[in-house]
Each structure stands twice: as structure tokens, then as C-alpha cells.
C-alpha positions as CSV (number, residue, x, y, z in Angstrom):
1,X,42.5,2.7,13.4
2,X,44.0,1.7,10.1
3,X,43.0,3.7,7.6
4,X,41.4,2.0,4.7
5,X,44.3,3.6,1.6
6,X,47.1,2.9,4.2
7,X,45.8,-0.9,4.1
8,X,45.4,-0.9,0.6
9,X,48.9,0.5,-0.3
10,X,50.8,-1.5,2.4
11,X,48.9,-4.8,0.7
12,X,50.4,-3.5,-2.6
13,X,53.3,-3.2,-1.2
14,X,53.5,-6.9,0.1
15,X,51.9,-8.4,-3.0
16,X,54.9,-6.3,-5.1
17,X,57.6,-7.9,-2.4
18,X,56.5,-11.2,-2.8
19,X,55.6,-11.3,-6.1
20,X,59.5,-10.9,-6.7
21,X,60.5,-12.6,-4.5
22,X,62.0,-10.5,-1.6
23,X,62.0,-10.5,1.8
24,X,61.1,-7.9,4.1
25,X,64.8,-7.2,5.3
26,X,65.9,-6.5,1.6
27,X,63.0,-4.5,1.0
28,X,64.3,-3.0,4.1
29,X,68.1,-2.9,3.4
30,X,67.2,-1.1,-0.5
31,X,65.3,1.8,1.3
32,X,67.4,2.5,4.3
33,X,64.9,1.5,7.2
34,X,64.7,-1.3,9.8
35,X,63.0,-4.5,8.4
36,X,60.2,-3.5,11.2
37,X,59.0,-0.9,9.4
38,X,58.3,-2.4,6.4
39,X,55.7,-5.0,8.6
40,X,53.6,-1.4,10.1
41,X,53.7,-0.7,6.1
42,X,52.4,-3.9,5.3
43,X,49.7,-4.0,7.2
44,X,48.4,-0.5,6.9
45,X,49.4,0.5,10.9
46,X,51.7,3.3,9.6
47,X,51.0,5.6,6.9
48,X,53.8,5.4,4.0
49,X,54.9,8.9,3.2
50,X,55.1,10.4,-0.4
51,X,59.2,10.0,-0.5
52,X,59.1,6.7,1.3
53,X,56.5,5.0,-1.1
54,X,58.7,6.5,-4.1
55,X,62.0,4.3,-2.7
56,X,59.6,1.6,-2.1
57,X,58.5,1.5,-5.9
58,X,62.3,2.1,-6.8
59,X,63.3,-0.4,-4.8
60,X,60.1,-3.1,-6.3
61,X,60.6,-1.4,-10.0
62,X,57.4,-0.6,-10.3
63,X,55.9,3.4,-10.9
64,X,54.0,4.9,-8.0
65,X,50.3,4.4,-9.3
66,X,51.3,0.3,-8.8
67,X,50.1,1.0,-4.5
68,X,46.8,2.5,-5.3
69,X,45.5,-0.2,-8.7
70,X,42.1,-1.2,-7.7
71,X,41.3,1.3,-5.4
72,X,38.4,3.9,-5.6
73,X,37.2,6.3,-4.0
74,X,34.5,4.3,-2.0
75,X,36.9,1.7,-1.0
76,X,38.8,4.3,0.6
77,X,35.9,5.4,2.5
78,X,34.5,2.0,3.9
79,X,36.7,-0.4,6.2
80,X,39.1,-2.5,4.6
81,X,37.1,-5.6,2.1
82,X,37.0,-8.9,3.8
83,X,38.1,-11.6,1.7
84,X,41.1,-10.6,-0.2
85,X,42.8,-13.6,-1.6
86,X,45.9,-10.9,-2.1
87,X,46.6,-10.7,1.6
88,X,47.0,-14.5,2.2
89,X,50.5,-15.6,2.5
90,X,49.9,-18.7,1.4
91,X,47.7,-17.5,-2.1
92,X,50.8,-14.9,-3.1
93,X,53.0,-18.0,-2.5
94,X,50.7,-20.0,-4.9
95,X,50.8,-16.7,-7.4
96,X,54.5,-16.4,-7.5
97,X,55.5,-20.4,-7.8
98,X,52.3,-20.7,-10.7
99,X,54.6,-17.4,-12.6
100,X,57.9,-19.5,-12.2
101,X,56.1,-22.8,-14.5
102,X,56.9,-22.4,-18.0
103,X,53.8,-21.3,-20.4
104,X,52.5,-25.0,-22.0
105,X,52.6,-26.1,-18.2
106,X,51.4,-23.1,-16.6
107,X,48.3,-23.5,-19.1
108,X,47.6,-27.2,-18.4
109,X,47.5,-26.4,-14.4
110,X,45.3,-23.6,-14.9
111,X,42.9,-25.6,-17.2
112,X,43.0,-28.5,-14.0
113,X,42.1,-26.4,-11.2
114,X,39.2,-24.8,-13.2
115,X,38.0,-28.3,-13.8
116,X,38.3,-29.0,-10.0
117,X,36.9,-25.7,-9.0
118,X,34.3,-26.5,-11.1
119,X,33.9,-30.4,-9.6
120,X,34.2,-29.0,-6.1
């Protein structure tokens, strides 16, 4: 059974990897492991050791604390939350694409999305 902390760390690894546009294979190559192991980390099926998390953080250019952002002690004891949008591949791709748009157009797109969601 997945531990909620392992699932959270795995989601944060996947989230950061997607934001920087890196594949599981590329991350695995940088860390020196097989891509299947990255898959297991990202799903929370395998626990990430401290030294491996250090290597992943360096490869993804974030501090170690990044992987624990948004995790509180109640979540650490409770089952993984349902409805986590950042766990969705399509949502992550949308966020990455959104931030690739120049600021003025991105602001207009944001305003349009807000209007459309309010009308729905």
C-alpha cells in the first residue's frame, strides 16, 4: 500500500519533470537509474531514498524541500487526496503550455478561461 508521503513526493517529481519538459528516460539518465524506477517513484509505489531524492532534486534543479511543499501532517497520515489536478497528465501539459505563452497573451487567455468557467 502506498504511503501518502511517498505518493505526494512522487507527484511532485512528476510535476516538476513535466514543467521542465523532461521525459522519464531523461531524468533516469541524469540520476543513473532505469526509467521504470522513475515510474515507480512517481506513482508512489517505491519510496525514494534520501540520496536518490538529492540526485533527483539536482537533476530537476529544485531544492529538496520542493518535493514536500503542500504536504501537512494531516495529509501525511491520511489517504491521498482525490481530485488532484496536477496528477493529471493533461493538466500538467496545459500548465506547461500556458507558461510558454508570452505574458500579454497569457493574461488574455487567463481572463478568457475565467469568463468561460463562470459561464459554465
